[in-house]
C-alpha angles and dihedrals in degrees: 000000000000115000119021097003100162119032108198091191108170150330121031120323137180130193123184131181093356128148110222121185130190153116118221119036090331095171108044142152142071108278125121095250137170121196109196129185090353130143113229111196122198110209130206104276130211118282113290093015128120125212118243116179099197138030108177117188110200106159100184127045089223094062112106092219138116145116118274117189108193128181093344135141118241104202143165123236115239093258092053092046090050090055088075097223097317089131125049121225128199136187092236151308133230112262093178136022099268099036111167126194133153133187114202132184091341133143110242117196128224093257090077111096113247090242087062098201136058131215117243095210121348108293098345111145096346092128097039102043124093113220118166139176124196126186097328119164142190130076093301094044097077110118100197095100099034122135118285098222124145090237097050120089140173102226111223100166123085088209092057093044090047090065088072098051128109090256098051107022100046099014087236096168088069097055113010098072091066090058095058090228114139117239143163111234095198139029098280114108 
């Protein structure tokens, strides 16, 4: 896909060892979702477009929803890599007021802009969103030039990061074993 590849619409969802390709908001929706050990590929977009991996649309701060990207690889397709930085790529942008997305223990490639995150529209949701990064690595994982928004945080606590794991965020230990799909309940990879 290009724009809106994976619609994580509702309920609890889990994706493991998937390859997901896209350009604009290519993982979007309002489920409580964990992507684990996946490869997320930003593609070369159309002229004048920017890549945004996620667009989470939590509308109420009491909703237990969000996008958790755990132990994944954030990569560029060969055509995007060959464009030598002509197209900017970001981890996400806030579709709705209480947008919530975290990247944890993931490799982030050099194609991701040092600011990491993109505004949706001027200052919309910058103080109400929850964007977090925990122990990411790779050339795009450096946090020194990340956005300075009230809602963005570098997560330093295992307890805080643990809230976005399969075990705690989507209560995966209660329903995933019956599927036969492998998963890590906690942070350990």
